[in-house]
Residue frames as qw, qx, qy, qz and C-alpha x, y, z in Angstrom:
[[0.353, 0.305, 0.570, -0.676, 49.90, 38.80, 16.73],
 [0.056, 0.246, 0.837, 0.486, 47.28, 37.23, 14.54],
 [0.345, 0.311, 0.295, -0.835, 44.12, 39.27, 13.77],
 [0.404, 0.410, 0.809, 0.118, 40.98, 37.97, 12.01],
 [0.001, 0.160, 0.397, 0.904, 39.65, 39.80, 8.99],
 [0.442, 0.215, 0.346, -0.799, 36.21, 41.53, 9.53],
 [0.587, 0.370, 0.704, -0.153, 33.13, 39.88, 8.12],
 [0.462, 0.817, 0.021, -0.344, 33.16, 42.34, 5.17],
 [0.060, 0.682, -0.700, -0.203, 36.69, 41.43, 4.20],
 [0.414, -0.059, 0.907, -0.042, 35.90, 37.71, 4.53],
 [0.594, 0.579, 0.471, -0.300, 32.86, 38.17, 2.33],
 [0.346, 0.832, -0.266, -0.343, 34.91, 39.93, -0.23],
 [0.034, 0.543, -0.826, -0.146, 37.64, 37.29, -0.46],
 [0.093, -0.093, 0.991, -0.037, 35.68, 34.16, 0.10],
 [0.345, 0.384, 0.758, -0.399, 31.94, 34.02, 0.80],
 [0.469, 0.738, 0.141, -0.464, 31.02, 36.33, -2.17],
 [0.032, -0.583, 0.663, 0.469, 33.86, 35.28, -4.35],
 [0.797, 0.355, 0.482, -0.075, 32.68, 33.35, -7.54],
 [0.471, -0.029, 0.566, 0.676, 34.03, 33.10, -10.98],
 [0.292, 0.632, 0.107, -0.710, 32.91, 36.20, -12.89],
 [0.545, 0.312, 0.699, 0.343, 31.50, 35.54, -16.34],
 [0.265, 0.809, 0.362, 0.380, 30.88, 39.21, -17.29],
 [0.462, -0.316, -0.126, 0.819, 32.77, 42.44, -16.87],
 [0.140, 0.923, 0.128, -0.335, 32.21, 46.16, -17.33],
 [0.733, 0.537, -0.001, 0.418, 34.48, 47.83, -19.96],
 [0.291, -0.927, 0.232, -0.052, 36.36, 49.79, -17.18],
 [0.636, 0.549, -0.508, 0.190, 40.05, 49.19, -17.89],
 [0.805, -0.560, 0.046, 0.190, 42.27, 47.38, -15.35],
 [0.180, 0.914, -0.356, 0.080, 45.65, 49.41, -15.14],
 [0.704, 0.318, -0.527, 0.353, 49.20, 48.15, -14.87],
 [0.066, -0.465, 0.516, -0.717, 49.27, 49.89, -11.52],
 [0.800, -0.245, 0.148, -0.527, 46.30, 47.74, -10.25],
 [0.942, 0.126, -0.306, 0.065, 48.09, 44.61, -11.38],
 [0.442, 0.429, -0.550, 0.563, 51.28, 45.71, -9.62],
 [0.436, -0.434, 0.370, -0.696, 49.32, 46.38, -6.48],
 [0.948, -0.079, -0.039, -0.306, 47.84, 42.89, -6.70],
 [0.844, 0.269, -0.397, 0.241, 51.20, 41.37, -7.16],
 [0.135, 0.478, -0.517, 0.697, 52.79, 43.32, -4.40],
 [0.678, -0.361, 0.233, -0.596, 50.00, 42.16, -2.04],
 [0.970, -0.072, 0.063, -0.222, 50.40, 38.45, -2.80],
 [0.575, 0.625, -0.507, 0.146, 54.14, 37.98, -3.49],
 [0.016, -0.488, 0.760, -0.428, 55.05, 37.13, 0.05],
 [0.868, -0.114, 0.075, -0.477, 52.35, 34.37, 0.41],
 [0.521, -0.481, 0.704, 0.031, 53.99, 31.00, 1.44],
 [0.858, 0.398, -0.269, -0.183, 55.53, 28.54, -0.88],
 [0.918, -0.303, 0.083, 0.241, 58.01, 25.73, -0.29],
 [0.683, -0.106, 0.163, 0.705, 61.57, 27.06, -0.15],
 [0.059, 0.704, 0.042, -0.706, 60.24, 30.47, -1.05],
 [0.382, 0.196, 0.696, 0.576, 59.95, 29.19, -4.62],
 [0.334, 0.620, 0.121, -0.700, 58.27, 31.87, -6.93],
 [0.368, -0.041, 0.773, 0.515, 57.69, 29.86, -9.99],
 [0.350, 0.753, 0.535, -0.154, 54.45, 31.65, -11.13],
 [0.168, -0.147, 0.311, 0.924, 54.95, 33.84, -14.25],
 [0.303, 0.679, 0.541, -0.394, 52.19, 36.11, -15.54],
 [0.205, 0.122, 0.494, 0.836, 51.62, 37.28, -19.11],
 [0.286, 0.611, 0.437, -0.594, 49.00, 40.13, -19.27],
 [0.332, 0.316, 0.708, 0.537, 47.25, 40.01, -22.60],
 [0.083, 0.652, 0.237, -0.715, 46.23, 43.65, -23.72],
 [0.136, 0.336, -0.505, -0.783, 46.87, 43.88, -27.47],
 [0.775, 0.315, 0.054, -0.545, 44.10, 42.98, -29.90],
 [0.572, 0.487, -0.648, -0.122, 46.68, 40.69, -31.69],
 [0.059, 0.304, -0.874, 0.376, 47.54, 38.87, -28.58],
 [0.539, 0.077, 0.506, -0.669, 43.92, 38.54, -27.49],
 [0.791, 0.343, -0.205, -0.464, 42.95, 37.08, -30.82],
 [0.396, 0.414, -0.816, 0.074, 45.91, 34.54, -30.45],
 [0.124, -0.155, 0.841, -0.503, 44.85, 33.53, -27.05],
 [0.675, 0.177, 0.228, -0.679, 40.99, 33.37, -27.75],
 [0.675, 0.367, -0.539, -0.345, 41.78, 30.82, -30.56],
 [0.345, 0.220, -0.883, 0.229, 43.09, 28.39, -27.89],
 [0.355, -0.094, 0.606, -0.706, 40.27, 28.74, -25.42],
 [0.160, 0.318, 0.934, 0.014, 37.41, 26.22, -25.24],
 [0.008, -0.483, -0.551, -0.681, 34.31, 27.42, -27.18],
 [0.349, -0.781, -0.504, -0.116, 32.36, 28.44, -24.19],
 [0.518, -0.574, -0.089, 0.628, 35.30, 30.53, -22.74],
 [0.437, 0.276, 0.335, 0.788, 35.95, 32.41, -26.02],
 [0.090, -0.831, -0.319, -0.446, 33.31, 35.25, -25.44],
 [0.564, -0.805, -0.122, 0.136, 34.39, 35.82, -21.86],
 [0.691, -0.318, 0.219, 0.611, 38.06, 36.04, -22.77],
 [0.386, 0.407, 0.403, 0.723, 37.58, 38.05, -25.84],
 [0.107, -0.807, -0.264, -0.517, 35.59, 40.81, -23.89],
 [0.653, -0.637, -0.266, 0.311, 37.24, 40.99, -20.45],
 [0.031, 0.988, -0.146, -0.030, 39.17, 44.22, -19.75],
 [0.027, -0.717, 0.695, -0.041, 42.28, 42.26, -18.88],
 [0.981, -0.005, -0.172, -0.089, 43.33, 38.63, -19.38],
 [0.142, -0.740, 0.655, -0.057, 46.22, 37.04, -17.51],
 [0.878, 0.165, -0.447, -0.043, 47.95, 33.90, -18.53],
 [0.518, -0.664, 0.496, -0.211, 49.37, 32.16, -15.39],
 [0.867, 0.317, -0.382, 0.046, 52.16, 29.63, -15.96],
 [0.774, -0.554, 0.219, 0.213, 54.81, 27.79, -14.10],
 [0.348, 0.800, -0.489, 0.016, 58.49, 28.56, -14.95],
 [0.981, -0.155, -0.105, 0.042, 60.30, 25.33, -14.79],
 [0.628, 0.318, -0.281, 0.652, 63.53, 27.15, -14.52],
 [0.372, -0.861, -0.103, -0.330, 62.41, 28.92, -11.36],
 [0.841, -0.381, -0.073, 0.377, 65.45, 27.39, -9.43],
 [0.542, 0.400, -0.004, 0.739, 67.71, 30.02, -11.10],
 [0.164, -0.748, -0.017, -0.643, 66.15, 32.59, -8.86],
 [0.798, -0.485, -0.350, 0.070, 66.62, 30.64, -5.60],
 [0.612, -0.062, -0.281, 0.736, 70.02, 32.24, -4.67],
 [0.029, -0.371, -0.021, -0.928, 68.35, 35.57, -4.70],
 [0.595, -0.464, -0.277, -0.595, 65.23, 34.33, -2.93],
 [0.904, -0.420, -0.067, 0.044, 67.02, 32.09, -0.33],
 [0.378, 0.765, -0.434, 0.289, 70.42, 33.82, 0.12],
 [0.483, -0.561, 0.594, -0.315, 71.02, 32.03, 3.49],
 [0.816, -0.011, 0.578, 0.000, 70.85, 28.64, 1.68],
 [0.233, 0.686, -0.471, -0.503, 73.21, 29.14, -1.43],
 [0.061, -0.203, 0.948, 0.239, 73.40, 25.32, -2.21],
 [0.561, 0.298, 0.586, -0.503, 69.57, 24.87, -2.36],
 [0.582, 0.574, -0.174, -0.549, 69.32, 25.22, -6.08],
 [0.407, 0.440, -0.791, -0.120, 71.70, 22.46, -6.92],
 [0.154, -0.163, 0.900, -0.374, 70.96, 20.24, -3.94],
 [0.480, 0.356, 0.650, -0.469, 67.05, 19.98, -4.57],
 [0.572, 0.680, 0.291, -0.354, 66.32, 21.15, -8.05],
 [0.113, -0.519, 0.645, 0.549, 69.13, 20.14, -10.39],
 [0.203, 0.170, 0.907, 0.327, 66.82, 17.53, -12.20],
 [0.256, -0.106, -0.321, -0.906, 64.01, 18.85, -14.36],
 [0.483, -0.372, -0.736, -0.293, 61.33, 16.31, -13.29],
 [0.388, -0.407, -0.567, 0.602, 61.83, 17.48, -9.67],
 [0.019, -0.165, 0.006, 0.986, 61.57, 21.13, -10.74],
 [0.346, -0.227, -0.535, -0.736, 58.38, 20.51, -12.83],
 [0.500, -0.470, -0.727, 0.019, 56.68, 18.78, -9.92],
 [0.370, -0.416, -0.408, 0.724, 57.72, 21.30, -7.31],
 [0.032, -0.103, 0.180, 0.978, 57.11, 24.25, -9.62],
 [0.319, -0.359, -0.593, -0.647, 53.72, 23.25, -10.76],
 [0.445, -0.552, -0.676, 0.201, 52.49, 22.73, -7.13],
 [0.315, -0.446, -0.234, 0.804, 53.97, 25.93, -5.80],
 [0.023, -0.045, -0.386, -0.921, 52.80, 27.93, -8.95],
 [0.355, -0.506, -0.711, -0.336, 49.22, 26.49, -8.36],
 [0.370, -0.580, -0.495, 0.531, 49.41, 27.98, -4.85],
 [0.189, -0.282, 0.085, 0.937, 50.38, 31.27, -6.29],
 [0.155, -0.314, -0.663, -0.661, 47.48, 31.12, -8.71],
 [0.404, -0.631, -0.657, 0.084, 45.17, 30.86, -5.70],
 [0.363, -0.521, -0.256, 0.729, 46.87, 33.81, -4.09],
 [0.096, 0.002, 0.420, 0.903, 46.63, 35.76, -7.25],
 [0.251, -0.501, -0.663, -0.496, 42.92, 35.28, -7.58],
 [0.399, -0.707, -0.506, 0.291, 42.40, 36.26, -3.90],
 [0.356, -0.309, 0.075, 0.879, 44.62, 39.29, -4.58],
 [0.032, -0.291, -0.565, -0.772, 42.36, 40.30, -7.48],
 [0.361, -0.673, -0.623, -0.170, 39.36, 40.14, -5.19],
 [0.493, -0.558, -0.286, 0.603, 41.25, 42.09, -2.43],
 [0.211, -0.097, 0.220, 0.947, 41.81, 44.85, -5.04],
 [0.390, 0.475, 0.297, -0.731, 38.13, 45.23, -5.51],
 [0.389, 0.370, -0.599, -0.594, 38.08, 43.47, -8.89],
 [0.885, 0.055, 0.319, -0.334, 36.53, 40.20, -10.13],
 [0.069, -0.453, 0.836, 0.301, 38.34, 37.18, -11.46],
 [0.878, 0.250, 0.052, -0.405, 37.20, 34.66, -13.91],
 [0.237, -0.513, 0.803, 0.192, 39.68, 31.79, -13.72],
 [0.876, 0.327, -0.035, -0.353, 39.52, 29.12, -16.43],
 [0.457, -0.382, 0.783, 0.181, 41.24, 25.87, -17.20],
 [0.717, 0.453, 0.523, -0.085, 39.26, 25.24, -20.36],
 [0.262, 0.859, -0.312, -0.311, 41.83, 25.81, -23.06],
 [0.924, 0.326, -0.111, 0.168, 44.33, 24.12, -25.28],
 [0.570, -0.764, 0.190, 0.236, 47.30, 24.15, -22.95],
 [0.702, -0.064, 0.421, 0.571, 49.87, 22.98, -25.68],
 [0.362, 0.723, 0.362, 0.465, 48.58, 25.64, -27.97],
 [0.227, -0.968, -0.023, -0.101, 48.97, 28.39, -25.39],
 [0.689, -0.541, 0.293, 0.383, 52.41, 27.20, -24.31],
 [0.626, 0.203, 0.434, 0.615, 53.60, 27.16, -27.90],
 [0.143, 0.850, 0.307, 0.403, 51.97, 30.61, -28.70],
 [0.221, -0.926, 0.063, -0.301, 53.14, 32.45, -25.58],
 [0.562, -0.658, 0.499, 0.045, 56.00, 30.41, -23.97],
 [0.807, 0.520, -0.264, -0.091, 57.87, 29.07, -27.02],
 [0.096, 0.692, -0.693, 0.180, 61.04, 28.47, -25.04],
 [0.768, -0.058, -0.633, -0.071, 59.56, 25.19, -23.64],
 [0.330, 0.071, -0.689, 0.642, 60.50, 26.15, -20.01],
 [0.353, -0.029, 0.337, -0.872, 56.90, 27.18, -19.00],
 [0.130, -0.311, -0.924, -0.181, 53.57, 25.43, -18.63],
 [0.345, -0.362, -0.136, -0.855, 50.22, 27.34, -18.64],
 [0.076, -0.195, -0.909, 0.361, 48.14, 26.47, -15.58],
 [0.143, 0.709, 0.622, -0.301, 45.15, 29.03, -15.82],
 [0.120, 0.386, 0.301, 0.863, 43.77, 31.89, -17.84],
 [0.160, -0.560, -0.611, 0.537, 42.19, 34.56, -15.68],
 [0.057, 0.646, 0.350, 0.676, 39.89, 37.28, -16.96],
 [0.334, -0.379, -0.445, 0.739, 39.98, 40.41, -14.69],
 [0.008, -0.379, -0.229, -0.896, 37.86, 43.49, -14.32],
 [0.391, -0.008, 0.417, -0.821, 34.88, 45.07, -12.55],
 [0.268, 0.271, 0.923, -0.061, 31.99, 42.67, -12.46],
 [0.250, -0.003, -0.338, -0.907, 29.31, 43.40, -15.12],
 [0.702, -0.042, 0.157, -0.693, 25.67, 42.60, -15.35],
 [0.976, -0.047, 0.006, -0.214, 24.93, 38.95, -14.43],
 [0.182, 0.675, -0.703, 0.132, 28.61, 38.39, -13.69],
 [0.293, -0.277, 0.824, -0.398, 27.63, 35.74, -11.20],
 [0.777, 0.140, -0.153, -0.594, 25.14, 33.88, -13.35],
 [0.880, 0.111, -0.451, -0.097, 24.95, 30.26, -12.69],
 [0.179, -0.609, 0.613, -0.471, 26.25, 30.37, -9.10],
 [0.767, -0.038, -0.621, -0.158, 26.70, 26.74, -8.07],
 [0.725, -0.651, 0.048, -0.217, 26.41, 25.32, -4.59],
 [0.229, 0.612, -0.719, 0.238, 29.40, 24.01, -2.64],
 [0.689, -0.124, -0.710, 0.072, 30.03, 20.94, -0.64],
 [0.584, -0.773, -0.016, -0.248, 29.20, 20.97, 3.16],
 [0.172, -0.738, 0.606, -0.241, 31.80, 20.78, 5.79],
 [0.709, -0.264, 0.618, -0.215, 30.97, 17.19, 6.65],
 [0.869, 0.468, 0.154, -0.040, 31.29, 16.08, 3.14],
 [0.495, 0.742, -0.341, 0.296, 34.86, 17.37, 2.92],
 [0.035, -0.619, 0.625, -0.474, 36.41, 17.22, 6.46],
 [0.892, -0.226, -0.385, -0.066, 37.10, 14.05, 8.39],
 [0.277, -0.747, 0.504, -0.334, 38.67, 13.99, 11.93],
 [0.872, 0.037, -0.487, 0.037, 40.73, 10.92, 12.76]]
């Protein structure tokens, strides 16, 4: 049985959702992040892939390392957000497939033995998971400030030196602060996006 979300939940997750640019200093706890992950971990991906990996940046030292790789305009936001998450693709995600798809034990080797195939599949499915994660942050009553303005190679080297990961986004997380939604931009109308054939 499928049920629609009420208008308030739809507003929270979508109509009122924008990238937050300012946050209060209220901390975001590990328990809150665990609840977000537990909420979104079952969202659909191809072959039940789970290539998304999340690094929570809490320490001052790690925050300074990250901020140095952010685009100039993103540095103040990342430097002051209560919590910052680095979201990346694990290109070795296929090693988990026997656990995630026990009814298809040969899947790992049949489809994902070659790295270029894993990189393409992992990047797409991790990008889906990034979207789910952002919606999960909203569902938890927090605000998200996702960004792609950064030196990806620098962040990969700094936080994923094994070479098996690729950063997709950096997300500032917290309670929205004053002027959090400044600069709200319009969106395209339905007819500009959707075509029926």
